[in-house]
C-alpha positions as MATLAB code, in Angstrom:
seq = 'MTKQSIAPALTNAQVIANEANRVIATLKLPTPADREMVEVALESLKAVADIVAPAVGKTIGIRIIAIRNNIGVNSIKAA';
ca = [
     196.751   93.508  -93.339;
     199.595   94.769  -90.715;
     199.221   95.145  -86.786;
     199.858   98.126  -85.311;
     202.424   98.148  -82.697;
     201.122   99.003  -78.896;
     204.462  100.409  -77.894;
     203.812  103.897  -76.703;
     205.473  106.415  -78.479;
     208.245  108.107  -77.687;
     209.887  111.759  -77.656;
     212.493  113.106  -79.481;
     214.068  113.928  -76.462;
     212.920  110.099  -75.163;
     214.992  108.906  -78.115;
     218.019  111.380  -78.284;
     218.321  110.414  -74.059;
     218.572  106.656  -74.805;
     220.480  106.667  -77.627;
     222.786  109.746  -75.234;
     223.327  106.724  -72.266;
     224.128  104.192  -74.801;
     227.489  106.190  -75.534;
     227.462  106.499  -71.944;
     227.307  103.240  -70.913;
     230.036  102.091  -73.089;
     232.532  104.321  -70.504;
     232.041  101.713  -67.941;
     232.224   97.963  -70.388;
     235.337   95.517  -69.326;
     237.139   97.368  -72.121;
     235.643  101.069  -71.907;
     235.613  102.804  -74.802;
     237.899  105.765  -75.582;
     236.500  108.974  -74.390;
     237.267  110.823  -77.316;
     235.051  108.961  -79.352;
     232.170  109.123  -76.128;
     232.661  113.375  -76.234;
     232.240  113.077  -80.449;
     229.456  110.788  -80.648;
     228.064  112.755  -77.346;
     228.497  116.091  -79.173;
     226.724  114.975  -82.310;
     223.804  113.834  -80.261;
     224.052  117.404  -79.068;
     223.979  119.185  -82.092;
     220.138  117.136  -82.888;
     219.051  117.832  -78.955;
     219.941  121.571  -79.169;
     216.902  122.123  -81.749;
     214.561  119.284  -81.167;
     214.997  118.736  -77.551;
     216.700  121.893  -75.765;
     216.791  120.616  -72.224;
     218.501  117.168  -73.397;
     220.869  118.664  -75.149;
     222.132  121.247  -72.155;
     222.146  118.179  -70.192;
     224.574  116.399  -72.849;
     226.793  119.396  -72.662;
     226.443  119.034  -69.198;
     227.952  115.467  -69.850;
     230.803  116.195  -71.765;
     231.671  118.549  -69.404;
     232.018  115.746  -67.012;
     233.993  113.124  -68.938;
     236.281  115.924  -70.372;
     237.176  116.473  -66.288;
     237.503  112.815  -65.728;
     234.100  113.015  -63.416;
     231.462  110.159  -63.281;
     229.122  110.748  -65.232;
     225.139  109.433  -64.786;
     222.697  108.490  -67.523;
     220.533  111.397  -68.782;
     216.400  111.393  -67.737;
     214.016  112.581  -70.662;
     210.692  114.027  -69.663;
];
C-alpha cells in the first residue's frame, strides 16, 4: 500500500511560475547564467504558459523584455 502525498496540488500557473523563477534566479548567482540562455528558457516557458496560464505567460513576456533591456527582474507570482 502506498502513502498518498499530503502536499497541496499546484496549479499549472504555479508550476510554470516556479520554473520561471528558478531560471530568473540564475541571473543572480555568483557566476550568473548567460542572459541569452535565460531568455531562451523563459521563451519556452512562455510558449507553454500562453496556452495553459495566459496571465503567467504575459508576466513572463514582461520579464523577457526587462532582461533584454538590462532591467532588474523580480520573481513571478502566480495566483
